[in-house]
ZANUVO-361362 format. One record per atom (N, C-alpha, C, O): residue in one letter; x, y, z. Coordinates in steps of 0.02 Angstrom, whole numbers, plus 50000, padded with zeros to 5 digits. Last residue first. Example, Ala and Ser with C-alpha at 12.3 -4.5 7.8 and 13.67 -1.06 7.14 Angstrom:
S506424988850354 S506844994750357 S506455000250394 S506705005750402 A506604971650390 A506154977550390 A506604983550390 A507124983450423 
END
This chain:
X507645053450908 X507755058250852 X507445064850865 X507495069450824 X507255045251008 X507885048651017 X508015053850963 X508445058150972 X506085039850956 X506025044251014 X506675048051028 X506655053451057 X506605031850854 X506185037550837 X506135042450896 X506125048550886 X507285022050930 X507645026250883 X507255032650866 X507535038150865 X506195016250998 X506745019451036 X507135024150991 X507305029751012 X505475011250888 X505175016250931 X505715020050970 X505695026150976 X506395001850839 X506195007450797 X505905013050839 X506045018950828 X506404992950947 X507024996350928 X506875002550885 X507175007750894 X505074988650944 X505314992151003 X505954995950988 X506055001451012 X505064982150820 X504644988050830 X504874992050890 X504874998250888 X505924971450847 X506104976450796 X505704982850805 X505974988350797 X505154964650944 X505814967250962 X506034972550912 X506314977650932 X504034961050867 X503954965450925 X504624968550945 X504644974450961 X504624952350775 X504334958650752 X504254963550809 X504394969450802 X504984941950862 X505494945550825 X505234952250800 X505594957250804 X503704937850905 X504184940450953 X504734944450919 X504944949650944 X503164933450782 X502844938850819 X503334941950869 X503374948050874 X504044922950751 X503974928550706 X503674934650742 X503914940250734 X503794914450861 X504464917150850 X504434923250805 X504774928250818 X502464911150837 X502634914850898 X503334918050891 X503434923650914 X502644903850720 X502244910050718 X502414914250780 X502494920350774 X503364892950766 X503664897350716 X503294904050712 X503604909250703 X502454886350854 X503044889850881 X503364894650830 X503624899850850 X500714889150827 X501324885750805 X501934889750830 X501924895850826 X499624890850965 X499934893850906 X500584890250891 X500964888550936 X498174882251021 X498894883351026 X499184885950960 X499014883450906 X496624891851007 X497014885651010 X497754887351011 X497944893151002 X496144904450988 X496084901651056 X496464895051063 X496614892951119 X497274914550890 X496694910150899 X496694907250970 X497194907551005 X497774931450922 X497934924450913 X497304920250923 X496864922150961 X498034946650853 X497524942550885 X497674935250869 X497714933250811 X499044960550874 X499014953650850 X498464950050889 X498444950350951 X499154977150828 X498824972250871 X498824965450837 X498614964750779 X499894991950835 X499994985650801 X499724980150847 X500034978550898 X499775008650802 X499535003450847 X499564996950808 X499284996450753 X500715023050785 X500575016450757 X500345011850813 X500675011250864 X500605039950752 X500555034950804 X500345028350771 X499855028150734 X501585052750692 X501185046950673 X501205041950730 X501735040050753 X501465070450696 X501735064350726 X501285058650702 X500685059550694 X501925085250607 X501435080150628 X501825074350659 X502425073650649 X502195102750577 X502405096150601 X501825091650618 X501295093950642 X501795115650550 X502235112350502 X502405105150521 X502745101750482 X500945119950653 X500775121550584 X501175117450533 X500925116050479 X501055105650763 X501005112850751 X500865113850676 X500695109150641 X500535092550768 X500915095350824 X500895102950821 X500735106350870 X499255080850725 X499575087350714 X499925089850777 X499665089350832 X499445064150694 X499295068750748 X499635075450734 X500255075750732 X498785050850611 X499195056750600 X498985062050651 X498405064150652 X498865033950648 X498495040150660 X498985045950652 X499515045950682 X498715017750589 X499135023650591 X498685029650601 X498185030450566 X498565001150638 X498215007550631 X498715013150638 X499095013450687 X498474984250597 X498914990050604 X498494996350593 X498114996850544 X498194968350650 X497854974550632 X498304980350648 X498504981350706 X498354951850610 X498734957750629 X498364963950604 X498234964650544 X497914936150666 X497694941950629 X498104947850655 X498174948750716 X498504919150644 X498424925350683 X498144930750636 X498144929950575 X498364908750559 X498584907250627 X498564913350673 X498604912650734 X498004908250426 X497514910850475 X497704909050546 X497274907950588 X498764905350319 X498694900050369 X498184901850422 X497944897450459 X498794917250253 X498404911850223 X498314906050271 X497834902250266 X498594930750372 X498994926150332 X498564920350306 X498044918850334 X497854945750368 X497684938850388 X498094934150344 X497954933650285 X497874962050420 X498244957050384 X498074950150411 X498144948850471 X497054977050403 X497024970650438 X497354965450393 X497154964450336 X497374993850429 X497454988250383 X497444981850425 X497784981450476 X496815010350442 X496855003750474 X496904998450420 X496514998550372 X497195027050468 X497155021650418 X497245015150456 X497695014550498 X496465042750518 X496825036550531 X496725031650473 X496235032150436 X496665060650545 X496355054750514 X496765048550531 X497325048950556 X497445070550597 X496875068350637 X496525062250608 X496135058950643 X497855077550440 X498015076850511 X497385075150551 X496845078050540 X497455067950295 X497315073850336 X497545072650408 X497435067150434 X498655061150189 X498135059850238 X498065066150281 X498565069250300 X499415055250041 X499165060850080 X498645058350129 X498235054150113 X499885043349990 X500235049449972 X500005055550012 X500375060450016 X500205027150031 X499775032750048 X500165039050032 X500725040050057 X500225011349966 X500575017649966 X500075023249979 X499575023949944 X500424994150000 X500005000050000 X500445006250000 X500975006350031 
END
C-alpha cells in the first residue's frame, strides 16, 4: 500500500490475515498534528491469536517483530 496524503487527525487501518490464518494483525496509523508544520504518526499494532495453541514458528515471528518495533520506537524517540 502507498499513501500519498492523509489529513492530520485521520487514521488508516489495515488488517492482515495470513493464508494459514494462525493470527490476525491489525495496524492502525493516526496522524497527529503538532504545530503548523509538524505532525506525529502513532502506530498501533495488534496481534490477535486464535484460542488454540499457536505454532512455535508463528510465535517466534511475532516476538521478532515486537523486538524490531521496540528498537524502531526507541530510535524515533531519540531523534
